[in-house]
N, C-alpha and C positions, 0 to 999 in steps of 0.2 A: 416405426422403427424400434421404439422402446416404450414399454408400459409398466409402471409401478403401481401395484394395487394394495391398498391398505397396509402400507409399510409402517411398522412401529419399531423404534430403536431407542433403547434407554441406556444411560450410563449411570449406574448406581440408582440414586433416587431422582435423577434428572431425565425427563422424557424429552429427547431431542426431536424425534419424529413420532407423531401421534395419528396413526391411521392415514398416512399420506398416500394419495393417488395422483399420478401425473401421467399424461399421455403425450408422447413426442412423435409428431408426424415426420415421415421420411422427406428428405430434401428441403428441410426448413431450418431456420435459425430461431431457437426457442429460448427466451430469457427467463431466468428464475430470480426473483427479487424478494427482498425482505430485510428486516432489521438484523443487526448482528445477533446471533444466537437464535434466529428464527428456524434453523434447521436446514438451510439451503445446501451447505457443503456436506452435511451429514447424509442427506438423502442421495446426493450424487456419489458420495463415497460408498454408499451401499450398492449403487448401480455399478460402480467400478470394482467392487470386491475388497475395498479397504476395510469396510465394516460388514458384518453379517447381521441382517435384520433379525429382531426377536420374533417377528411374525410378518406375514404378507407375502406377496408373489411378485416375481419379476418376469416379464415377457420381452423377448427380443425377436423381431420379425414374426410376431404372433405366436411364438412358441414359448412355453414355460421353461425357464432355465434356472440353474443353481449357479450363482456366482460367489464362490467361496474366497477368491483372492484375485488380485489383478491379472494373474496369468489366465484365469478363466475369462476375464473381461476381454483381454487382448485376443484370445482365441475366438471370441465372438465379435471381433473387429470393433471393439470399444476402446477408445483412447482417452486419457485425461491429462490436461496440463494444469498443474497446481499453481496456487497463488504465489508461493515461494518456489522458485525454479529448483529443479533437482538436477543440477549439472556439476560436473567436476571441472573446476576452473583451469587446472593445469593440463587438461587433455584437449585435443582438437575437437572441432565440431563433429567430424565423422566418427571419432572414437566415442564421443558421448552418445551419438545416435545409435550406433550398433551395440553399445554396452548392454548386455543382457539379451541381445538378439543375434549373437554370433552364430553362424551356421556350422562352425567347426571349432576345434580347439585352438589354442594360441599358436601351435606349430603350423597350422595351415590357414591361418586367418588372412584373407585376401583384402587388405586395407585399400589397395589401389582400386579394386573393383567397387568397393564400398564408396570411395571418393567419387567415382564416376556416376554411380547410381544416385547418390545423394545430390550431386550437382545437377543431374538430369531432372530429379524431382523438384529441386529448388527452382530451376529454370521454367519448368512447366507451370508453376504457380506464381512465377515472378517474385520469389521470396528474397532474392539477392543475398544468399548465404554462401560463404566460401567454406567448403568442407575441411580445408586444411588450416583454417585460422584457429588459434587457441581461444577458448571461452573467455579467459581473463583479458584478452585484447579487443573484444568486440563490445558494442554498445548493448544496453539493456534491451532495446528494441530488437536487435539482432538475436539476442539470447532467447527472447520470446518466440521468434521464428524458428530457432533451433528446436525448442520444445514442440512446436507444431510438427516439424519435420520428423522428430522422434516418433510421434504417433502415426504419421502418414507412412513412414518407412515400414511400420508394422501392419500396413494395409487397413488402418482404421477407417470405418465408414461412419461411425458416430464419434464425435469429438466433444468432450466435456471440458469447458474452459472456466476455471475458477478465478474471478477477478482479472481477466486477461489484460486490461488496460491500466491496472493500478500503478504500474511503473513506467508507462509510456508517455511521451510528450504528445501534445495535440497533433503534431505533424505525423508522428509514428502511429498514433491511433487511427488517423485517416488512412494511412497506408495499410494498416492491419485490417481495417474494415473492408478495404478493397480486396484483400486476400480472402477474407471470409466469404465475401460475395462470389468470388471466383470458385471457391470450394463448394458453395451451395449450388452454383450453376453446374458444377461437375458431378452433382448427385450426393454430396456429403450431407450429413445431418449434424447440426451444431447446437450444443446447449451452452449458454453463457450464464454464469452466476455473476451478478454485478450489483453495485449500488448506484450506478450512474444512470439516472433516468433519461437524460438527453441521449445517451448512447443506446439505451433500450429502444427508444422511439426511432432512432436513426438506422438501426441494423436488424432488429428482430421482426419475425412474422407473428409470433404468439408470445404471451407473457403469462407466467404463473406467479402469483403473489402468495408468500408464506408469512405467517405470523404465529409466534409461540408454538412452533412445531407442527402447525396445521396449514393446509391450503385454504386460503380465504378468497381466492379469485382466479379465474382463468379467462383471459380476454384476448381478442385479436388486437394486435398493436395498432392497426389503422383505426380502431374504434375507441381508443383511449387517449389520455393526455397525462403529462407529468403530474398535474395537480390531482387527478383521479387516482393515479398509481400511488402517489405519496399518501393520500388519505387511506387507501387500502392497506398500505405497508404499516403505517403507524397507528391507524385507528382513529385519527383526528386530522383536522386541517393542519398542514405544515407550511411554515414560512419558507418560501424558496428563494427569497432575496435577503440580503444583509441589511438590517435597519440600524442606523447609527447617526448620532449627531456629529457636528464638526468637532475635530480634535481640539483640545486646549493644551498644546505642548508647553512645557516649562524648560528647566535647565537640561543641558546635555548630560545623559547618563553614560552613553557609549561614544567614544571618539576613536576612530580608526585612521591612522596616518601612514600612507605609502606602504600598505601591507602587501607583501609578496609571499607566495607559498609555492614550494616545489613538491610534486608528487613523483611517482615512479615513471611517469611519461614526460616529465619536464615541468615547465612553468604552468601552474594551475591558476594562480592569481598574480596580477602584475600591477603593483603600486596603486592599490585601491584605497581611497580615502572617503570617509563620510561620517555623519553623526546620527545618533538616535536619541531623541529627547524624551524625558518623562512625559507620559500621557499621549504618546503617538505610536502608531504602527507604521514602520518602514518596511515595505515589501521589496523583495528582490525577484525580478522576472528575467527568465532566460531559459534557453533550451538546456535540458539537463546535461551535465558534463562540462559546463562552461565556468566552473569555479565556485558554484554555490556551496557545494559540500565542504570544500576546503575553507571557505570563508566562515561558515558557521562553526566548523570544528576548530579553527584557529582562535576564534573569539571564546569558545568554550574551554580552550586549553588542551585540546586533544592532538595538536600538531607539535612534533618535536622542534625545539628551538633551532636546531641545525637546519631545518627545512623551511624556515621563515625569516623574513626581514620586515622592518617597519615597527610601528608602535601601536599598542592597544591601551586605551585609557578607560577606566571605569570610575565614574564620579570624580574625575580629575586625578586619580591614582594610576600610575603606570603598572599595568598587570601583565605586561608582555611575557615576563618570565615566571609568572606564578603558575602553580599546578592547577589542574581541573578542580581538585578538592578545595583548594583555597579560594578559587573563584566562586564556587558554589556557596562557600561560607560567607562571602561578601554580599551575596544576593543575586547570583546569576543562575537561572534555571535553564535546562536544555531538553527539548523534545527532539530526539534524533530522527533522521530520515529512515534509518535502518533499525527498526525496533528489535530485531533479533540480534544484530551485532553490537549495538550500542545501548539498547534500552532495557533489556530483560535478561534475567537468568532463567532460561526456559525450563530447566528441570527443578527449579525451586518453586515453592508455593507462592500464592498471591500475598500472603502476609510478609514473607521475606522480600518479595519484589517491591512491596509498598514502602520499604524503609531504605532502599538503595540510595546512598548519598547522605543519609542522616543516621545510618546504623550505629555510629559511634558517638552520637550527640545526645544530650538530655532532651526530652525525657525518655527517648527510645533506649538509651543505654546509660548505665551509671556504674562507675568503678570497674569497668571492663565486663559488666554483665548486662545482657539484654533484658528488658522489661517486657515479658510476654503479654501482660495485660494491656499495656500501652500499644504494643504492636498489633494485637488483635483488634483493639478499638479503632486504631488508625486505618487498618485494612478494611474493616467493615464500613467505616465512614466513606472512604474512597469508592468502594464497591457500590454503596447505596447512592451517593451523590452523583456518580458518573455512570450509573446503570450498567455496571460490568456483569455480564452473564456468562455462565451460571454464577449466582452470588454465593460462591463457596470459597472462603479464604484459604482452605487447605488444599484446593485444587492447584495443580502445577500450571505455570504460565503457558506451557506448551499445549495444554488441553483447551485453551481458549481459541476462539476464532481470531483472525487477524485484526478485525475491528475492535473486538473486546480487549485484545492486547494493547491496542492503541489507546483506548479509553483508560486503561489502568495506568499507562505511562503519563498521559495528560493529567489525570487526577493526581498522581503522585507529585508532579512538578508544580501544578497549580496550588497544591496544599502548602508549598514553601512560601507563598506570598512574595514572589521575587520582585526585585527592583528592575531587573532586566530579564526578559524571556526570549530565549533563542529557540525558534520553532521551525522545523523542516517538515514539510508535507503533513500538516496537522490532521487532515481528514483522509489520508490514503487508506483505502479499504474500509472506510467507516460508512455506516448506513445513513439514510437521509435524515432520520430523526436526530441521530447523534451529531451529524454535521451542523444542523441548526443549533443544537445545544453548545457545541464547541465554538462556533462562531460567536454566539452570544457571550460566552465566557471570555473569549479573547477581547471583545469590545468592552466588557465589564472590567477586565484587568486594565485595559488602556485607560478607561474613565477613572479608575482608582489611582492612576498615576504611574503604572508600570510602563516602562519602555519595552517595545516589542520589535524584534527583528524577525521577519517572516519570509520563509522561502517556500514556494509551492509551484509544482509543475502545472497546476490548474490555473490557467490565466484568468479565468472568470473569478476564481476564489481570491487570488492575490490582488486583483484590481478592486474587487468589492470590499475587501477588508482594509486595504492600505490607505493611509493618509498621504504618504509620499511613496513613490515607486522608483527604485533604482533598476535600470536595465543593464544586465551584464552579458558580455559577449567575449569569448576567448580570454576570460580572466580579467577583463577590464570593464569598468563602469563606463558605458557609452552614452548614458543620458540619465537625467532625473526628470520625472514628469508628475503632474497631478493626475491620478487615475480618473478622477471625476470629470476631467476636461479633455481626456485623451482616449481615442478609440482603441479597441483591441487590435485593429488592423495596423494602426500606427505603431503600437508597441511591438507587434509581431514583426514589422519591418525592421525596427531597431534591434530586435533579438537576432535577426538573421543576417542583416546587411549593414547595420550601423547607420543607415540613412534615416 
């Protein structure tokens, strides 16, 4: 279906793809894996026309083609679903799907016909998408399916999916895989860029492994294992489990009493109470959208006082009405779940992003002036310690892959040596080597006496890291368990039914 031959793509002095060759068979699901910055997304963006290769050849259905832009790719029946969705929140599903593919001008746009066609396409693949619903009113999983429909509506035969399950719950992921299998059975060809090796083994037929801009392996999925893939990806053996000693918790750092939060849709949190002590990781497990976001943001000081009730104490001090800045000054660090909305200034460089939250403090600033030498040193240290690629402090945050953006944020917040770390989805979109590194750093922070409140949609991650686990459902804490003594099945039942 698709063959890329000797593709080279550079950005300035950075070689993103170095003579990359990949062959994709028709009617298969082909996974492309590798560390952040390995060149996975770049090579697929060349195939989709987002980038033009410096050299090399592209073949579709055995014929040499020139793909200069996404319109060329769409004409060749190639579609791409990006890691960060490209949807207009205030428009309906149907309006988003036909945007850019309208058959006529606004005066003769047949939206009713489009609604019917999209509904028929959704029903055919059992996607369960309502074409009349507004994007802002549907779940993240449903938005993912809308992106799929966008490509299918344009008659795509080859679909490129960049980190397609990064924002999906385990249940949504299973549903999504069912959709992909039905698409494969219908003759579609699918390429998945992902970091999740268990998903690679569950869904793909073939795997291409990339490292440092080159292909280092092509294997049949049935003939490999997670351990073998991890070794190829990183170039060494990787610890796939979390190793930690028993926590030695001390005094309470965070105390939450009867915290309730309202959002645009009503009550997001309902009288939640708990503590997090120094030297322990308290995890919050639940299906996304059950109040986890509001909980973390309320503790971080990002919820308006008018939208919340209850009390929040930090080291015995009532901080309920304190600003986010004042909370950070007291020793609270925050790794947000949405790195674009809450974590980065995308068009600013890595130096500027490395000082967010401390940009007005010594030694970063003095007398109202920034110290460029201190800022440069700080950025370089974060980039080196957390392996942010490419290692260029003057690069804009937007130019980094999602995983490298995440590593930059994590490095910045870890550098604060916080007393309390609020962390949401710490390894979303992060490669296997960086996941191992981040997990070790979280355990090291805990062992150094930091209190950690952790939210993760990855049930295996939150159970492996947490010393205590709070289960949240419909904005309420429905149970507290010891994850070492409780099965994921039991936790899953609590998350969905409260039993």
